[in-house]
N, C-alpha and C positions, 0 to 999 in steps of 0.2 A: 637573509638577503634576497633570495629568489622570491619569497612571498611578497616582499615589499615591491620588487620589480614587476611581479605578476599583477598585483592590483593596480599599480600606477601606470605601467607602460605596456607589458606583454598582452594582458587580456584586453585592454582598450584597443590595442592595435589589432588584435584578433577579431574583435567585433567589427572594426572598420573594414577588414579584409573580407570577412564572411558575411557582412550585412546583418549581423545579429545585434541584439541590444542587451546582452546580459549584465554588463557593468552598470548601465543606466538604471536598469530595474533593481539590481542589487543594492545600489546606494539609496534608491528610493524606498525599498522595502525595509531597510535598516531604519528609516525614519518613521514609516507608517506603523511599525509594530508598537510605537509609543503613543499613537494618535488616540484620541478619546473614542469610546464606543459609538458616539453619535457621529463623529467624523468618518469612522469606518463604514457605518451603515449608510451614510449618504454617498460615500464613494461607491459602494456596491450598488445602490439605487441608480446613480448616474451611469455606471457601466451597464447595468441591466437594461435600462431604457434604450441605450444606444444599440445593444445587441438585439433586443426585440424588434426595434425599428428596422434594423438590417434584415433580420430573418423574415419579418412581415413583407418587406419589399422585394426580397431577393431569393427566398427559398420556397419552392413550391409546396413542400410538405407542410411548412408552418402556415403558409396561406390557406391551405385546405383546412388545417386544424382551427385556425382563427375563424374562418368562414363557418364551419360546422358549429362552432360555440357562439356565433354571433358577436365576435369580439374584433377589435382592432388593436393596433400596437398602443394606442392611447389608454387602453384599459389595463396595461401592465406598467405601472409607475413605480412601484416599490416591491421589495422582495415578498411582502405580505400578499401581493396580488398574484404570485406565481401559482397559488392553489387553484386559480381559474383555469389553468392549463393541465392537460393530462400528463401522467407520468410516462416517460419514454423508456421503452425496454429495448434490449439487444435484438429481440425479434422484430420490433418496429423498424429498427435501423436497417436490418437485413432485407426486410420486405420493401422498404422505401429508399433504398441506398442512393439511387440516382436523384430522386426528388429531394434528398436532403443536402445535396450540394448546392452551393450558392451559384446564382447565374453568372456572377463575375468571378467564377472559379479560378481562371488562370491569372487574374490580377494578384491573388494571394500567394502565387508560386507554391502550390500545395505539396505537402509531403505525405506519402502514404505510410501509414503505420498500422500496427495491430496490437491488441492486447496479448497477454501472455497465455490466455486460454485456460486458466486454472479450473474453470467449470467444464472443460472438455470442448468448448466451442470458441476458438479465437475470433475476435471481432476486428474486422478491418475498418479503418476510418482515416480521414485526412486531417492533417494539422498544418499549422503555418510556422514560419520561422519566429514570429512574435510569440506564439504559444510556447515554442521551444525555449526562447530567451527568458521569459518570465518564470518558466518552470525550473530552469537551472539556477536562476537568481534566488528563487524561493528555497531551492535545496541548499544553496551555499549559505543563505541566512540561517536556515535550520542547523546546518553543520557548525556554523559560527557559534551557536549556543553551547557547543561542546569544546570551543576553543579553536576551531579550524579557521585558518586563514587561506584564502585563495592562493594556490601554489604550494601548499604543504603536501608533502608526499602521502598518498593513500593508495590502498590496494582493494580492489573490488573482487570478491570471491562469490561467483554465482553463475547462473545460466544466461542464456542470451536475452531472457526477458528483463534482466537488470539494465540492459541497454536498449532504448526504443529502437524497434525494427530489428530484423534479422541480420542484415549486412551492415557493416560499418560504412557510413558515408564519409566523404572527404571532410565534411563539417565535424563529424564525431571524431575522426582520426586526429585532425589538428587540435580539436578542443582537448582530448585526452592528453595529448603530448604537452600542450600548454599548461594544463592544470596538474601535470605529473600524476595522473591517475592510471594505475596499471590494472588491467582486466585479466583475471585468471578464471577459467572455466571450473565449475564445481560438478560437472556431470560425471557420474560413474566414479566417484572418489574411492580410493583404496589406500592401503598402507604405503604403497610405493608412491602414489600420487601425493599423499600427505607429506611424505619426506621431501619431495620435490618442491612442494608449496612452502615448506619450512625453509628450505634452502633459498628459495626466491625471496622470502621475507627478510632472511638474514642478509642477503646481498643488497636488496633494494632499500631496506631500513625505512619503511613507511611509518608515519605517525598515526595513521588512522586506518581501520579496517571496516569494510562495508560488506554485509551479506545477509542471506536469509537467516531467521532465527534458528532453524534446525541445523543449517551448515555450521553456524557459529558454535552451537552446542556440541555437535559431534567433533568438530575440530579442537575445541577446548578439552573435550573428554579424551581425544587421542593424545593431546599434548600432556595432559595430566598423567595418563597411564604409561606414557613413555618418557616421563621425567624431562620433558622439553620445557624448561623454566626460564630460558633466556629471552623469550619473545614477549615483549610488552608493547602496549600502545598508549597513546594519550587518550583516546576514546575509541569506542566501537559503535557503529551504526547498524541497527538491526531493522530489516524491512520485510514486507511482503507476507509474513506469517505471523501467527500469534506468538508472542514471546512469553512463555510460561515463567512463573517466578523462579523455579529452580533452574531453568535455562539461564536466566539473568545471573543468578547467584554463582553458578559454576564458571560461566564466561568471565565475570568480573573478578572472581577469585583467582582464575588461572592466568589472565592477562593483566591483572593489577591496574585496571582502569574501569571507568563507568561505561555502561551500555546506554546509548540514547536511542530510543525506539522511534520509528518513523512510520507514518501511514501515507500511502500514496495510491491514488486511482488515476493513472495517467490519462485513460480514456475519458474520464469525467473532469479532468483538470484539478482534482483535489490534492492538497498537500497538508500534512499535520505533523509536527514534530515535538518531541519532548525537549524541554529546556533543562537548565541545571537543577530545577526543583523536582523533576521526575514525578509530577503530579497530574499527568495528562498530556494530551497533544494539543499544541496551539495550532489552530486552523488558519491557513493562509487565505483569509477572506478577500484579499486584494485581487485574487485571480479566479476564484469560484465561489458560488453561493452553495452552502451545504444545508440541506434540510434533513431532519430525522422524523419519519412518519410511521404511523402504525399500519396494520393490515387494511384499514379503511382509507388510507392515504392522508390521514389527518395528522397534523404536527403534534409531537409528543412533548411532555414537559421534561425539564432537566431530571436526570437520573432515571428516566424511563427508556427502555430498550426499544429501538425501531430500526426501520430500513433507511439506509443512507441514500438520499437523492441529490443529485449534483447538477448545477448549471455552470458550465464553463463560460467565463466572461471574456475569453480572449481567442476563441476559436471561431473566426468569421467565415472560414471556408466550408465548414460543416458543423453548424451550431448544434450542440447537445443542450437542450433546455428541459430541466427536470428529468434528468437521466438516472435511472436505477442501476447502480453499479454492481449491486449484488452483495453488498456488505452490511453488517449490522453494527450499530454504534449507540453510544450513550453520551449525551451532553452533560458536562459538570454543572453544578448549581452555584458555583462560586468562582471568583477570579483567581488567577494563579498568583502565588506570593512573590513571583519574580517581578511583578509590576507591569508586564506586557499586557496590553488590552485585547489581544487577539482572543477570540472565543476558545473555550477549552473543551476538547472531547475527553471525557472521563475514561472511556474505554472503547476499544474495537472488539466486538464479540463474535468474530467469525463471519462466514458468508451465509446468505440466505439458502444456499444449496447445501449447507452443512447440516442436513436434516435426514433422518431415516424414518420413513413411514412404515409401520409394521402392519401385518394383515389384521391384527386385532384392533387397529385404530389408534394404538398408542404411538407417540412421536418421540424420538430420541434426537435431541439437538446437540450442536457442537458445544454449547455452553455447558450443558450437562456433562458431556464426555470429558472436556478439559478440567471441569471441576472434580470429577471422580479420580482423575489421575494426578491432580495438581500436587498433592503432598506425598504421593507414593514413590518409593525408590525404583523408578522405571526410567530408562534411557530413551526409549521410543515406544510408541504405541499407535495402534490403528484399529479402528472398528469397521468391519465390512459386513454388509448385508447384501446377499445375492438375490435371494427370494425366499419365500416361506417363513418358517418360524424359528430360524436359527441366526444368531448373531455370532460372527466370527471375530475373535480378539487376537491380534498379534502383538506380542509384548517382548521388548528387549530388556531384560532384567539388569538392574544395578547390583552391585556386590552385596548390598544390605537387604535385598529382596527376599521375602519369606512366604510361606504358605498363608500366613495371616493377610498379607497384601492381596493374594489371589482371592481369598474369601471376601475381603472388603470390596474389591472392584467388582467381582461377579455378583455379589449380594445387592449392591446398589443398582447395578445395571438391570438385574433381574426384577428388583422392585419397580423400577420405572418402565421396564419393557413389558412385564406381565408374566404370570406363572406359566403360561403356555409357550413362552419363548425360551428356547434352549441357548445356553451360552457356551460356545466352544473356544478354548484357548490354545494358541499355538506360541511357543517360545522360540524366538529367532535370535540369530547373531546380529542382524541388521534388517531394516526395513528400507527397501529401495525407494528413491524419490521418483517423481514423474518426469516426463520427457523435458519439461521446462525447468527441471531442477528444483521444484517445489515439493514440499513434503505434505501429503494429504492425510489428515487425522481420520476422515470419514470417507468411506467409499460406499455408495449405494448404487448397485447396478439396476435395481428395479424398486420403484416406490409404489405401493398398492394402496 
């Protein structure tokens, strides 16, 4: 009953009071997911032309970029024309912060935000309420593919980076109350805190759980080992980290529901969600343009891995055009069997920073490391390179772990790292997460 009231009365009233447009966008996005590819592309082109015109007329940074390249806004008519413009990096944004703000800055009632800083360098930037509205509408649409209805109880188990900004605004506080979303911190989890979290779930009775992949895996492992079998969900949403196949298997078996994986790059406006087919991530092209390019900045073909480049179509206060978010991805080469026409990401393959450059010239990537550990009975792992010719492996063993697994892991890493690289292994009871509650598989203190 509450979900029905939330969608028909409570949330529309909340939009009216707060000046947001979540429900308007939500109903629209539920229609556009079935549009033809041609309709979606024309929608993107139309939004892109409007954004580029605004940036050309109102943003000093882009005026300079266009002038340097001998371009005007008329030269960017479709998403295929974006290659005429340079890729925007986090360093570019920091160096040109003031010049990236629109001259009509105050008109947009800007909201200061920052990225979670998983690369060690949080990025501050401004967004608008329109940006926030379509972002939440897109999230609700993606959750809906798992059966979620606005107003259904859900619990969010994570760090502050799961909620935009460090401090809860009045807007966020009211919104969380309206949608019955309970936030619980996952920082510094231990047995005592897991017990409290379990008590909270039993009392609150949420239908859905939302958290980082590593948090979900460790929580499922705790429940399994402590015979906590009365907690189930209708679906679970995994976000922000790579969801390894055995993570998914344990989580689904323990909580007796499906895991729906989510990709989001809030600073770049990107969203992509798994649907009920679990065959990739549907990209929300209504709100951002996503390109995947190679090292030369050229677009790649489907099934080819590359760097994700984003153009946010809704952030007019501080436009990000061709922004390199720092993630690697792969486009699918076929449509999804669900019938939705939104483009499909086949996989997210880590961050561009998930790379260790060794003194001998060899490179160890995040894709290689996750592949090495994918089928091993390991609860957690981490590869650390401080300097020199030694790789340090931290491993939390599962109960079925044997010396053969050690030989397998060390052997493959040695093969790719080189004969002159030493592999040192430390067995741990747990591997702590970073300050933003995210779990890092690779730590490289120095790349040579």
